[in-house]
C-alpha positions in Angstrom: 94.3 135.7 68.1 92.7 132.6 66.5 92.6 129.3 68.2 93.0 127.1 65.0 94.4 127.6 61.5 93.3 125.0 59.1 96.0 124.1 56.6 94.7 122.2 53.5 94.8 121.7 49.7 92.0 123.4 47.7 91.2 119.9 46.4 90.2 118.9 49.9 87.9 121.9 50.5 85.0 119.6 51.5 86.9 117.8 54.2 88.2 121.2 55.5 84.8 122.7 55.6 83.4 119.7 57.5 86.2 120.0 60.0 85.8 123.8 60.3 82.1 123.3 61.3 83.0 120.6 63.9 85.8 122.6 65.5 83.5 125.7 65.6 80.9 123.5 67.3 83.5 122.7 70.0 83.6 126.5 70.7 87.1 127.3 69.2 87.7 130.1 66.9 88.9 128.7 63.6 90.3 130.3 60.5 90.8 128.9 56.9 91.6 130.8 53.6 88.0 131.0 52.6 87.7 134.0 55.1 89.8 136.2 53.2 88.0 139.5 52.7 87.7 140.9 49.1 90.7 143.1 48.2 92.7 141.8 51.0 96.5 140.9 50.2 96.1 137.1 50.7 99.7 136.3 51.2 100.0 138.9 54.1 96.8 137.9 55.5 97.6 134.2 55.6 101.0 135.0 57.2 99.3 137.1 59.8 96.8 134.4 60.7 99.4 131.8 60.8 101.6 133.7 63.0 98.7 134.5 65.4 97.2 131.0 65.5 97.5 129.0 68.7 97.4 125.7 66.8 97.6 124.6 63.2 95.7 121.6 61.9 97.1 120.2 58.7 95.0 117.9 56.6 97.3 115.4 54.9 96.5 114.1 51.5 98.5 113.4 48.2 97.3 116.9 47.1 98.5 118.5 50.2 101.8 117.0 49.9 102.1 118.4 46.4 101.2 121.9 47.6 104.0 124.2 48.4 101.7 126.4 50.4 100.4 123.6 52.6 103.9 122.2 53.2 105.3 125.7 54.0 102.5 126.4 56.5 102.8 123.0 58.1 106.6 123.3 58.4 106.2 126.7 60.1 103.8 125.2 62.6 106.1 122.2 63.2 109.0 124.5 64.1 106.7 126.4 66.5 105.6 123.1 68.0 101.8 124.0 67.3 101.2 121.4 64.5 98.3 119.0 64.9 98.0 117.0 61.7 95.4 114.5 60.6 95.3 112.1 57.6 92.2 112.5 55.3 93.3 109.8 52.8 95.3 106.7 53.4 99.1 107.4 52.5 102.4 107.6 54.1 103.0 110.7 56.2 104.9 113.3 54.2 108.7 113.2 54.7 109.9 115.3 57.6 106.6 114.9 59.5 106.6 111.2 60.3 107.6 111.8 63.9 104.6 114.1 64.6 101.6 112.4 66.2 98.9 112.2 63.6 95.2 111.4 63.8 93.2 109.7 61.1 90.1 111.2 59.6 90.2 108.7 56.7 86.6 108.0 56.0 85.1 110.5 58.3 81.9 111.9 57.0 80.9 113.9 60.0 80.2 111.2 62.6 80.4 112.5 66.2 81.9 109.1 67.3 84.7 108.6 64.8 87.7 107.5 66.6 90.1 109.7 64.6 88.0 112.8 65.3 87.9 112.0 68.9 91.7 111.7 68.9 92.1 115.0 67.1 89.7 116.7 69.5 91.6 115.3 72.5 94.9 116.5 71.1 93.5 120.0 70.4 92.0 120.2 74.0 95.4 119.2 75.6 96.9 122.2 73.7 94.1 124.7 73.9 92.0 123.9 76.9 88.3 123.8 76.8 85.8 125.6 74.5 86.5 129.0 73.1 90.2 128.4 74.0 89.5 128.7 77.7 91.0 126.2 80.1 88.8 123.3 81.2 87.5 123.9 84.7 89.7 122.3 87.3 87.7 119.9 89.3 88.5 118.5 92.8 91.0 115.8 92.4 91.1 116.5 88.5 93.7 118.1 86.3 94.1 118.3 82.4 95.2 115.1 80.8 98.3 116.3 79.0 101.1 117.0 79.4 101.4 114.8 82.3 104.6 114.4 84.2 106.0 111.2 85.7 104.0 110.0 88.8 105.3 111.2 92.0 104.6 109.2 95.3 101.1 110.3 96.3 100.3 112.0 99.6 97.1 111.5 101.6 94.5 114.2 100.9 90.9 114.7 102.0 88.4 112.7 99.7 86.9 114.9 96.9 83.3 115.1 96.3 82.1 113.4 93.2 82.2 115.6 90.2 81.4 115.1 86.6 84.6 114.7 84.4 84.8 115.2 80.7 87.0 113.1 78.3 90.6 114.1 78.6 90.4 115.0 82.3 92.2 113.1 84.9 91.5 112.1 88.5 92.9 109.9 91.4 90.6 107.9 93.8 91.3 108.1 97.5 92.3 104.9 99.2 90.9 103.7 102.6 94.5 102.9 103.7 95.6 106.5 102.9 97.0 108.0 99.7 95.6 107.8 96.3 95.1 105.2 93.5 96.6 105.4 89.9 96.2 108.6 87.9 93.3 107.8 85.5 92.2 109.7 82.3 88.7 109.7 80.9 88.6 107.9 77.4 85.8 109.1 75.1 83.3 106.7 73.5 83.7 106.0 70.0 84.4 103.3 67.3 87.5 102.1 65.4 88.8 99.3 63.2 90.7 96.9 65.4 93.6 94.7 64.0 96.2 95.4 61.3 95.8 95.6 57.5 97.2 92.8 55.4 100.0 95.1 54.1 101.3 96.2 57.5 104.9 95.3 57.9 105.5 92.3 60.2 101.9 91.7 60.5 100.8 88.3 62.0 97.7 86.3 61.0 96.4 86.7 64.7 95.9 90.4 64.1 92.9 89.8 61.8 90.5 89.9 60.3 90.1 93.6 60.9 86.7 94.5 62.3 84.9 97.5 63.5 84.5 97.8 67.4 82.1 100.3 69.0 83.0 101.5 72.4 79.5 102.7 73.5 80.4 104.4 76.8 83.4 106.5 78.0 85.6 104.7 80.5 88.8 105.7 82.5 92.3 104.1 81.9 95.5 104.6 83.8 97.6 107.4 82.4 100.6 105.2 83.2 101.3 101.5 83.9 100.8 100.7 87.5 104.1 101.7 89.3 106.0 100.1 92.1 104.9 102.8 94.6 101.2 101.9 93.8 101.7 98.2 93.8 103.9 98.1 96.9 101.1 99.8 98.8 98.8 97.0 97.7 101.4 94.4 98.9 102.0 96.1 102.3 98.2 96.4 102.9 97.5 92.7 102.0 100.8 91.3 103.5 101.7 90.1 100.0 105.3 89.6 99.1 106.7 92.6 96.9 107.9 91.7 93.4 111.6 92.1 92.5 112.7 95.2 90.7 115.9 93.7 89.2 117.9 96.4 90.9 116.6 99.1 88.4 114.6 101.0 91.2 111.1 101.0 92.3 109.2 104.4 93.0 107.7 105.5 89.7 109.0 102.8 87.5 106.3 100.4 86.2 105.9 97.3 88.3 107.4 94.2 86.7 107.6 90.5 87.6 103.7 90.4 88.1 101.3 87.8 86.6 97.8 88.2 85.3 96.6 86.7 88.6 98.6 89.3 90.3 97.0 92.0 88.4 93.6 90.6 89.1 94.3 90.6 92.9 95.5 94.3 92.7 92.3 95.3 90.7 90.2 93.6 93.4 91.9 95.4 96.2 91.7 98.7 94.4 88.0 98.3 94.0 87.6 97.6 97.8 89.8 100.5 98.6 87.9 103.1 96.4 84.4 101.7 96.2 84.6 102.1 92.4 85.0 99.1 90.1 88.5 98.6 88.6 89.6 96.1 86.1 92.2 95.1 83.4 91.3 96.5 79.9 89.8 94.3 77.4 92.0 93.9 74.1 89.6 96.2 72.2 89.7 98.8 74.9 93.5 98.7 75.0 94.0 99.0 71.3 91.3 101.6 71.0 93.0 103.7 73.6 96.5 103.1 72.4 95.6 104.2 68.8 93.7 107.3 70.0 92.1 107.8 66.6 95.3 106.8 64.4 95.4 103.8 62.0 99.2 103.5 61.8 101.3 100.8 63.4 102.1 103.3 66.4 100.0 106.2 67.5 102.9 108.5 66.5 103.1 107.1 62.8 104.5 104.3 60.7 107.9 104.1 62.2 109.4 104.0 65.8 112.6 105.2 67.4 114.0 104.8 70.8 113.4 108.6 71.3 109.6 107.6 71.2 109.5 104.3 73.2 111.7 101.9 75.1 112.5 98.8 73.2 115.6 96.9 71.8 117.1 99.6 69.6 119.4 97.1 68.0 116.5 96.2 65.7 114.5 98.5 63.3 111.1 98.6 62.0 109.8 99.7 58.4 113.0 101.6 57.7 113.6 103.3 61.0 117.0 103.9 62.4 118.7 101.9 65.1 118.8 103.3 68.5 119.7 102.6 72.2 119.0 99.4 73.9 118.5 100.3 77.6 118.1 96.8 78.8 115.7 97.8 81.6 112.5 99.8 82.2 112.3 103.5 82.4 110.1 105.6 84.7 106.6 105.9 83.6 105.8 109.0 81.6 109.4 109.1 80.0 107.8 109.6 76.5 105.0 111.9 75.3 101.4 110.9 75.8 99.1 110.0 72.9 96.0 112.0 72.0 94.0 110.4 74.7 96.6 111.4 77.3 98.2 107.9 77.8 101.9 107.5 78.2 104.1 104.5 77.3 101.4 102.5 75.3 104.4 101.3 73.1 107.3 99.5 74.8 108.6 99.7 78.3 106.6 96.7 79.7 103.9 94.4 78.3 100.6 95.0 79.7 98.2 92.3 80.7 94.6 92.4 79.3 91.5 90.6 80.6 90.9 88.4 77.5 91.7 84.8 77.0 93.9 84.0 74.0 92.3 83.4 70.6 94.4 82.8 67.4 92.5 85.3 65.3 89.5 87.6 65.5 86.9 85.3 63.9 83.9 85.7 66.4 85.4 88.5 68.4 83.1 90.8 70.3 82.4 94.1 68.6 81.3 96.0 71.6 84.6 96.5 73.4 83.9 93.6 75.9 86.6 91.2 76.9 86.6 87.9 75.0 86.9 85.2 77.7 85.2 82.2 76.0 87.1 79.3 74.7 89.2 76.4 75.9 92.5 78.1 76.3 93.8 79.4 79.7 96.4 81.8 78.4 95.7 85.5 78.7 96.7 88.3 76.3 99.5 91.0 76.7 99.8 94.1 74.6 102.2 96.9 73.8 105.7 95.3 73.7 108.6 96.0 76.2 112.1 97.1 76.7 113.2 93.6 76.0 111.6 93.0 72.6 111.9 94.1 68.9 110.1 97.4 67.7 107.7 95.4 65.5 106.4 93.8 68.8 105.4 97.3 70.1 102.8 98.0 67.3 99.3 98.8 68.4 97.9 95.6 66.8 100.6 93.2 68.0 99.4 90.4 70.4 101.1 88.1 72.7 100.1 85.5 75.3 101.2 83.7 78.5 99.5 81.5 81.1 98.0 83.7 83.9 100.5 82.6 86.6 103.6 83.6 84.5 105.9 86.4 85.7 108.7 88.0 83.8 110.7 91.3 84.3 109.1 92.8 81.3 105.5 92.1 82.4 103.4 94.8 83.8 99.8 96.2 83.5 97.5 99.1 83.7 94.0 99.5 84.9 90.6 100.7 83.8 87.7 101.8 86.0 84.3 103.6 85.6 84.2 107.3 86.1 81.7 110.0 86.6 81.6 111.5 83.1 80.1 114.8 82.0 
C-alpha cells in the first residue's frame, strides 16, 4: 500500500516532481504515473495505485481542471475522504472542491519553510502519522494534533517529564493548583504573506499593504479558544469574579465577556502555574496560524458556510449560500481543524491579540513580533464571531477595541514556548 498518490496534469510535471522529492524526504512512500513500468496497462495500474493509496494529493492548476483524468482521480479521493489538495497557481478552486481544505504551493520552488508546504505536510501528518506512514511516537502528555475532539474538563495527573515535541503534536502543562492548562499544538516555523490582496471581496484598506512575515521559530498555540472551564479555574484560584455565560452554558464553550486586560491576567497566572511563558498571539502569529499555508479568505477556501464556522448565517460572502444564525457560541471544536491542528479560527468568538491597533501595515514588523508602538490604546481582535457577518471571519480581517472592553462575543486563545524537536 502506498502512502501518497500524486494527482496532477502533465503540464505541471516540474511541480509534481518537486513535491514528490519533498514527500519522499519526509519518509512517506509516494506514487505518480511516471513510475509506470514499460508494457504495463496504465489505466489498470493507475486504478490499482489510486485504490490502494492512503492519501491523494491533487495539484490544482488551470491545466489540471481541464484534465478529465485529474478530476476523476480527485473526485474518487474526495468521495473516500482521502483528498488533500494544493493550489500550484492562483485560481479559484475547481467547482465541487471548494469545501475541501486546500494548501497553497503558489510560488513554491523547494523552500523548506514555505508556509503552504508546511500546511500541506501538517495535513498529511494528521492523516498518515509520522515518517514512512508510521504513527508519530506518543510522548508523555502529548497526542497527535488532529483530529481533536472538543475539550473535556481536565483531571489532575502526575507532571510529565519534559520531552521534545515536533510540529503538529499537542500537549498540556500541569497546573500547580491541580489539573491541566489549555491543550496546545506546536506550530512550525515558516513564512507567509500577511494581509489580503486588493481583489479579495470585502477587503478593507487596513488589511494592507500585503507583506511577507517570517516566523523564525516554532511556537505553540491553543488548539481551541480558552474555555470557561479553563478560565473559571483561574478565577477561583485568584478570587476573581467569573464572567457571565449569557445562559448558554460554560464547560467547554469558549469563555466570553472577557477584556484584553482579563486575557493578560490569565496569561500571567498561567505562566506562574506552569513555569512556562504564556502570552496572547501577535497579529502575524495569529494570521499565520489561521491560514496554515493557505492564501484564500478562509483556510478552507474562498467561501464560508455555517457548516464550517459559527457566524450570522443570514448574510453571505462571495456567493456562498445563507445558513443558520445560532445567536450564541458553540462548544470549542465544533468544526474541523485547519492544517496546523487549530479549531474555530473563523467565527464563534473574536480573539484578542497582543498588538496595538494600527490603521494599516506601513511599518509593521516582519518577524512575527507584536506591534505595540504608537499612540493608540486600542488592541486588536481577529477571527469574527457568532454575532457578525461572514466577511468579518476572513483570515485577514481586523477589528479593535479598548483593552478594558467586554462583550459576549469576545474571547481569546493563548500561545506559549514549547520543547520542540
